[in-house]
N, C-alpha and C positions, 0 to 999 in steps of 0.2 A: 950508806953507811955497810961496811960489811964486818963480819963476825958476831960473838953475843952483844946483847943491847947491855947498857948500865940500868942501875935505876933509875934515873934520872932521865933517859931515853923512851925505856920505858914505860914512867909516868905521862910524858910528853907524848905518844905513842896512844895511849889510852884515852887523854884529854882529847888528842884528833878524833881518834876512831868516835867519840863521846858526840863530837861536835856533828860530825858527820853523817851518823847515823840521825842526830835529830834535825838536822838540816834535810836529810831523806824523808823524815817522819809530818815535817809540818805539808813541806809537798805534798806527799802524798795521804796527807789525810784534810786537806785543803783549807789549811792553818796557813794560807800565803800571806796575811796582814804581821802575823809572827815570823815571820822567815828574814827583815831586814834585821831583825833586832840581832843577829849574827853574825852581821858584819861591824868590821871598824867604820866611822866615819868617812873618814878618808880610806876607801878600801876599792877593787875593783873588781867586778865579777863579769865574766867572757863566756861565751859560748863558739868553741872554733873548730874547724877542721882539722884532723890531724894534719894533712897533707898543707894548709896555712900553715900549719905551726910548723912542719917539720923546713919549711921553707923557709920560716922567719916572716911572714906575709900576713900583715898584723888586719886582715879581712876577717870581722869575727862578725856570725852570725846574730849574735847579740856583744853588746859590750856597754859595760856602766862602769863609772867610778866614783861614783859613792853614793851613801847607803840611801840621799835624796831620789836616784836616780832608780833604784830598787824598788824604795816606797813609788813613785811615780808609775813605775811598769806595773808593776799592783795595783794600783787604781787606775789604769786604762784597760787591764785586764778585765777587772770586777765592772767600771760604768763605761769604758769606749769598744772591746773589742766583741764582734759577733763569730761564734764556731760552733762546732759542735758539741756535744757535755759529752765528759769522759775524766777517766781520772788516770792515777799514774800510779804503781809502785814499784819503786827501787830495791836492787838485789844489790850489795855491796861486798867488796872485796875486802878482804882485808885490809887495813891503811898501814904504811910504810914509813916509815919518817925516813926520807933522805939526806935532809941535813938541819942542822940546829948552827944557831948563832945567838947566842943571850937567851934572852926568851920569844924568839920568832923560829918557829919549828915549817921548816921544808916539808910537805907531806905525798902522796900520793895512795891513790883508792881507784881499781878498777869499778866501774859501775855499769848494770844495765837498766833500762827501764823500758817496764812492760806499760803499754798503753788499754786499757779497757774503755771501749763505748760505748753506750747509750745501750746497740744490740746485742749487746754481750760479748762483742768480739773483742779479743786481746790479743794486741801484736804485741815486737817489739819495736819501741819506738824510736831508742837511741842506744848507744854503746859508746863505750869508750873510757876515759881516765879522770880522773878531778888530779889537779895539779895545787895543791893550798899554799897558801904562805897563815901561819895561826902563829896570830901573837896569844903566848900561855901565862903571861907577868898578872892577868887582874884575877880578879873572883871566878871571872867566866871566860873561857876563851874564846876568840872570837877570831874570824876570818878577815886577813889583811887583802888577801886576795884568794880566789876560787876561780880557775881555769877547769871546764868541762872541755877536753879534748874525742871531739867524735871522732868515730874510726874510718866513715864513711864522710864520701866529699857530699853527698845529695843529703838532705835534711827535710823532713814533713813539714806542709806550709801550715802547719796547725805550732809551729811553736808557741804556745804563748803563756805557756807554765814554763817557772825556771828547770832548771834540770838535775 
């Protein structure tokens, strides 16, 4: 969308910005059990390299196509996965509304995720952009789809938490 936004577009942008901020907060604060609630029941969450995305290759590092799969991912992270202790800190760029269709908003938000390990070492873990479809029709906006398109073709083997 080019030009000055309408009041409705500004409201959509505010709702999307708040939803993305909450997404990052829940991950960064290790409140992962709350994270699936940000998604519609029939949703899609994927983490894919820019290279695969740009070539329309549907080979994602992470792919979930329902809220139930998101819940399963968190349960396995808590109970089954073994990994060194670490935490994330998201830095989000401004959310931009790319298009609207009724109460469905497509947005893009640049992100950087820092990872701090237990030894105190902090490094850039992942960077890229989120491309989201958000349903803003209800009392609470929710993701219909959230795609994290990361800039590099390499990923850390510790991709256990959502991006």
